[in-house]
C-alpha positions, 0 to 999 in steps of 0.5 A: 196511797202507794206508800200505804199499800207497800208499792214503791214509787220511783223517784224523779231522779231515778226515772229520768236518764241523764244523757251525756253530751257526745264529744268529737275529737279532732285528729290534731288532738289525738295525733302527735306532731312529727317532732313528738314522734321523732322524740318518741323513737328509741335511739338506735333505730332512730339514728340509723333511719336518720342517717339513711334519710340524710344520705339519700337526701344528700345524693338527691341534692347532688352533694356527693358522688355515689362512688365515693361511699360505695364498697370497693375492696380494691380502694379499701386495700390499696388506697386505704379508703376504710370509710367505705366499709361503713358508708355503704350501709347508709345508702338504701336507695334513691328517693323512690317507693322502694326507699320509702318501703325500706325506711318504713321497715326500719321505723316499724320493725326496727323500732319494734325490736328495740322496744320489745326483745331488746328493751333496755339492751341497747348495747346488744341491739347495736351489736346486732347491727354491727354483727350483721354488717360484718357478716355482710362484708365477709359475704361481699368478699365473694365476687358473685355475691358482691354488691356496692351497697349493702344497706338493703341487705341490712334492712332485710336482716332486721325483718328476718330477726323480727320474724323470728322474735315474733313468729305468731304475730298477726300481720295484715298486708295491704288489707289483702293478706293476713299472715303470721310474722314468721312468714313475713320475710318470705312474703316480702321476697315474693313481692320483690320477685313480682315487682322485678327487684333483685333478690340477692340483697334480700337473700343476703339479709336472710343469711346474715339474720339467720346466722345472728339468730342461730348463734345468739338464741338457737345455739344457746337454747340447745345447750351450746355456748353463746359465742356471739356475746356482745363485746366489751368495746361495744358496751364501752361505745354505747356507754360513751354515747350516753343513749339508751339503757343496758341492764347488767352492763359491764361498764358504767354510763358516761356521766359526762356525755353532753359536756363539751369541756371538762378537766381541772383549772389552775390559777396563776398563783398555783391554787387549783379550782374544781372542774364542772364535773367534780363535786363542789366542797366547802373546804377553803383553798389552802394559801400558797406558801410562795406568797404569789411569787413567780419564782421560788428558790435560794439566791446567791450573791456573786461575791459569795 
């Protein structure tokens, strides 16, 4: 009757709402394992974080004396202990809350820089670390600015460069304060002041970071020449390392990275075999005209 009157009747399928079962995901299905997290990190920040962790771990196990890796220019110049110019940047403090905070800075803001402004610019990112280390070594030559370990300053330099690259990024600090990324270094400086930590390492990191950002970004944007370009030897070092990607690199990536032995091999009869790094061809080897003889040449009798 309803069809004759022109009134549509809803079908049974459209009138019944089908409810989908609610599924609950466990934390193990959404969270990655520590190994997966480690493998997902970019190479430069991951390498520096691992070296800092191993350095502090070895010190905690009393495997070495801190004086052997500290920065003492007298030992560098008179005893030629040049490794101190590098190893002092690997110690960011003993195991403590301050150490964990600095390690998280590398894993949070260092990784963010490598995945953001320095994406596919591994050599440029390595040069940022090297430039910051060289700047801090020059600053440490001034007696009242000297510090035996400059790793904390290098970590704070990462924070400053990140703040300049992400000035409008919203950051929620401990659920209490929300601020822009530009003010992050100054907020951390205030936290160090409240906790009673020395302010000199953080101030030196800000100085090195501002010098790098001015020479590489601000000065070229103002029409000046980029006098802080990544040197060629850094490109070669990264290419030999074989990690990361550098767009428009002046050198090619090392195709033999990860190969323990390479080169040509020769048989005893003089025929050459191709190495593992060379492409294999179907050309048959040429026979040795000497016929496998150990010595070739002319012979003469004694009575001649």
